C-alpha positions in Angstrom: -0.3 0.0 0.1 1.2 3.5 -1.1 1.9 5.4 2.2 2.4 8.8 0.5 -0.2 11.3 1.4 -1.2 13.7 -1.3 -2.9 17.2 -0.3 -4.1 19.6 -2.6 -5.0 23.4 -1.9 -6.3 26.3 -4.3 -5.7 29.8 -3.5 -5.1 33.3 -5.1 -2.3 36.1 -3.2 -5.4 36.8 -0.7 -5.5 33.6 1.2 -1.4 32.3 0.3 0.0 33.1 3.3 -3.0 31.0 4.9 -2.0 28.5 2.8 1.5 28.2 3.8 0.3 28.3 7.6 -2.0 25.6 7.2 0.9 23.1 5.3 3.0 24.2 8.3 0.9 23.1 11.0 0.4 19.7 8.9 4.1 19.1 8.4 5.2 19.7 12.2 2.7 17.6 13.1 3.8 14.3 10.9 7.4 14.7 10.5 7.4 11.1 9.8 5.3 10.8 6.8 5.9 10.9 3.3 3.5 14.0 2.6 3.1 15.9 -1.0 1.2 19.5 -1.3 -0.2 20.3 -4.7 -0.9 24.4 -4.6 -3.1 25.8 -7.1 -2.5 29.1 -7.7 -3.7 32.3 -9.9 -3.2 35.7 -9.9 -0.2 35.3 -7.6 3.1 37.1 -8.4 6.5 35.1 -8.7 7.9 36.6 -5.2 4.7 35.1 -3.7 5.1 31.7 -4.8 8.8 31.4 -4.0 8.1 32.7 -0.4 5.5 29.7 -0.5 8.0 27.1 -1.9 10.5 28.2 0.7 8.4 26.1 3.4 9.2 22.9 1.8 10.6 20.9 -1.2 7.9 18.6 -1.0 5.3 21.6 -2.2 4.7 21.3 -6.0 2.6 24.8 -7.5 0.6 24.9 -10.3 -0.4 27.9 -12.0 -4.0 28.5 -13.0 -4.7 31.3 -15.8 -7.1 33.0 -14.9 -9.6 32.7 -17.4 -10.0 29.3 -16.1 -12.4 31.3 -13.8 -13.7 33.3 -16.0 -16.7 31.3 -16.3 -17.7 31.7 -12.6 -18.0 35.2 -12.7 -21.5 35.2 -12.8 -21.7 32.5 -9.7 -20.1 34.7 -6.8 -23.5 34.9 -4.0 -23.5 38.1 -2.9 -24.7 36.3 0.8 -21.6 34.7 1.5 -19.3 38.1 0.7 -16.1 36.6 2.7 -15.9 33.7 0.5 -13.1 33.4 -2.3 -13.4 32.9 -6.0 -10.5 30.3 -5.7 -13.1 28.2 -4.1 -14.1 27.3 -7.5 -10.9 25.4 -8.4 -11.3 22.9 -6.5 -13.4 21.2 -9.1 -10.5 21.1 -11.4 -8.0 19.5 -9.5 -8.9 16.0 -9.8 -8.8 16.6 -13.5 -5.4 18.4 -13.1 -4.2 15.4 -11.2 -5.6 12.6 -13.0 -2.5 10.5 -13.9 0.0 12.2 -11.5 -1.9 10.7 -8.4 -4.8 8.1 -7.2 -6.3 9.7 -4.1 -5.6 13.2 -2.3 -7.2 15.4 0.2 -8.8 18.9 -0.9 -8.3 21.4 2.2 -9.6 24.7 2.2 -7.1 27.3 3.6 -8.4 27.8 6.7 -7.7 24.9 8.7 -5.1 23.9 10.9 -3.6 20.5 11.8 -3.1 19.2 15.1 -2.1 15.6 15.0 -0.8 12.6 12.6 -2.7 12.1 9.7 -1.7 9.0 8.1 -4.7 7.0 9.5 -6.5 8.5 6.6 -5.0 6.0 4.7 -7.2 3.6 6.2 -10.4 4.8 4.9 -11.5 2.8 2.1 -13.2 5.4 -0.7 -12.4 2.4 -3.4 -16.3 2.1 -4.1 -17.1 5.9 -3.7 -15.8 9.2 -5.2 -14.7 10.8 -1.8 -14.7 10.7 1.8 -16.4 13.8 3.6 -17.2 15.1 6.8 -20.3 16.8 8.1 -21.3 20.7 7.6 -23.3 20.2 11.1 -23.6 17.8 14.0 -27.8 19.0 14.4 -29.6 16.6 12.7 -32.5 19.9 12.0 -29.5 21.7 10.5 -29.1 18.7 8.3 -32.6 18.5 7.4 -32.9 21.9 6.7 -30.6 21.6 3.8 -31.7 18.6 2.9 -35.1 20.6 1.8 -33.7 23.5 0.6 -31.5 21.9 -2.1 -34.2 18.8 -2.5 -31.6 16.1 -1.6 -32.7 12.4 -1.4 -30.3 12.0 0.9 -30.1 13.0 4.7 -26.8 14.2 5.1 -25.2 17.6 3.9 -21.3 17.8 4.0 -18.7 20.2 4.2 -16.5 20.7 1.2 -13.4 22.4 3.1 -12.1 18.5 3.4 -12.7 16.2 0.5 -10.8 12.9 0.6 -10.9 12.2 -3.0 -10.5 9.1 -4.9 -9.6 10.8 -8.7 -10.5 8.6 -10.7 -13.7 7.6 -9.7 -14.3 11.4 -9.7 -13.1 11.3 -13.0 -15.4 8.4 -14.0 -18.5 10.1 -12.7 -17.6 13.2 -14.5 -17.9 14.9 -11.3 -16.9 18.4 -12.6 -19.0 18.7 -15.6 -22.2 18.1 -13.4 -21.3 20.1 -10.9 -20.5 22.9 -13.4 -24.1 22.6 -15.2 -26.0 23.4 -11.9 -23.2 26.2 -11.0 -23.9 28.0 -14.1 -27.2 27.0 -14.3 -30.2 29.8 -13.9 -30.8 28.1 -10.5 -27.1 28.2 -9.1 -28.4 31.9 -7.7 -30.7 29.9 -5.0 -27.4 28.4 -3.8 -26.4 29.5 -0.8 -22.6 27.8 -0.5 -22.5 27.8 -4.7 -19.8 25.0 -5.2 -20.5 22.9 -2.0 -24.4 22.8 -2.7 -23.7 22.0 -6.2 -21.1 19.0 -4.9 -24.2 18.2 -2.4 -26.6 17.8 -5.2 -24.5 15.9 -7.8 -22.6 13.9 -5.0 -25.4 13.1 -2.3 -25.0 9.3 -3.1 -21.4 8.9 -3.8 -19.7 9.7 -0.6 -18.8 8.2 2.5 -19.2 10.1 6.0 -16.2 9.8 8.2 -15.2 11.1 11.8 -16.1 14.9 12.2 -12.9 15.2 13.5 -11.3 15.3 10.1 -12.8 18.4 9.5 -14.0 19.9 12.6 -15.8 23.4 12.2 -14.8 26.1 14.7 -18.3 27.5 14.7 -19.8 24.5 16.4 -17.7 25.2 19.8 -19.2 27.3 22.9 -16.6 30.5 23.4 -15.6 28.1 26.3 -14.4 25.5 23.9 -12.9 28.1 21.5 -10.1 29.2 24.6 -9.8 25.6 25.7 -10.0 23.2 22.7 -6.0 23.0 22.7 -5.3 21.9 25.8 -7.1 18.5 25.9 -5.8 15.6 23.5 -7.9 13.2 23.8 -10.7 15.2 22.7 -8.5 17.7 20.6 -9.7 17.3 16.7 -7.7 16.0 13.9 -8.1 19.2 11.6 -10.2 22.4 13.0 -11.7 24.4 10.0 -12.0 27.9 11.2 -15.4 28.5 9.1 -17.1 32.3 8.9 -15.9 35.9 8.1 -14.3 36.4 11.2 -11.1 34.4 11.2 -8.5 33.8 13.7 -5.7 35.7 11.5 -7.0 39.3 11.9 -5.6 41.3 14.3 -9.3 42.0 16.5 -9.9 38.2 16.9 -7.3 37.7 19.7 -7.3 34.5 21.5 -6.3 30.8 21.4 -6.9 30.1 17.8 -5.1 33.2 17.0 -2.2 32.3 19.4 -2.0 28.7 17.3 -1.5 30.4 14.0 0.8 32.9 15.4 3.0 29.9 16.2 2.2 28.0 13.4 3.0 31.6 10.9 6.1 32.0 13.1 7.7 28.9 10.9 6.8 30.6 7.7 8.5 33.6 5.6 5.5 35.4 6.7 6.8 35.8 9.8 7.3 39.1 10.3 4.5 40.4 8.6 1.6 41.9 11.0 -1.8 40.6 11.3 -4.2 42.7 9.0 -7.4 44.3 10.6 -11.0 43.4 9.9 -12.3 46.5 9.9 -12.4 47.1 5.9 -14.2 43.8 5.5 -17.0 44.4 8.1 -20.6 43.3 7.2 -23.6 44.4 9.1 -24.2 41.9 11.4 -20.4 42.0 12.5 -20.9 45.0 14.3 -24.0 43.3 16.3 -21.5 40.4 17.4 -18.7 43.1 18.0 -21.3 44.7 20.2 -22.2 41.6 21.9 -18.7 40.5 22.5 -17.7 43.9 24.0 -20.4 43.6 26.9 -19.6 40.0 27.6 -16.3 41.8 28.1 -17.6 44.7 30.2 -17.0 46.6 27.5 -19.8 48.9 27.6 -19.3 52.4 26.0 -17.1 49.8 23.0 -20.4 47.5 23.0 -22.7 50.8 22.8 -20.5 52.1 20.1 -20.7 48.8 18.1 -24.2 48.4 18.3 -25.2 52.1 17.4 -23.5 51.4 14.8 -25.2 48.1 13.2 -28.7 50.2 14.2 -27.4 52.8 12.0 -26.1 50.5 8.8 -29.4 48.3 9.7 -31.6 50.9 9.3 -30.1 52.1 5.4 -30.2 48.3 4.1 
């Protein structure tokens, strides 16, 4: 059995640093494993590519022409402004890796690894297109997605982690079937465009595995978000930092940011400061900032954010 693990990412210049940090978190927790990284890039400078390549000789870079994404120009859903257009590249990765690898893990850029991932090789995906993890631990949420997308499956997966059987993906013509949905008029009703489309296409072609392979940060309560790292027994293999308010923004201090900065220290971006989230603030963010400030007994700050929230809400 081939003991090598192939992992793929897709990114543009906006998320390149975060891919570098994610790769570093995997490398530092898998020193004795044979892992090869395949990073698919578009709109990235030569200087930025060299930075990423400097992390490890086990990284292969693939430049994707911007034209490859032009067909998706009208599919970007305004409801999820924080989602990056490079998400669509994941659909073409199996085609681009066909004949190079048989199986690989696709990961979003906003994940960090906390353990040895070699047990994934024990997951048999010979009779499915990919192994996936649920998008929610709440059955009611799963049913809502089933009804929203008119699925016949009871489950709905998160596309930030996909352990893909390349030949099966190609034989099922997954990319074409998914694109047919994304590029149709109906796609405008999709909340999470490529994830929703993949769930429709692959609803009976996947194997659900332990959520610890792609544990969503939004599943944790406030206490868990500040303590998850300290219990080795319950620590997920991979944590997916879903949502717009990422730990890599300077305002979002806490355990997740501390761990991110620890891994960042071992990358070529060690001296680059964390960026501010303020230019990306959405209406609902002001409400959440107000709530968090009041929890921390910063009442004036909380009131300021709440008034801003009300102001923007009334404008909309």
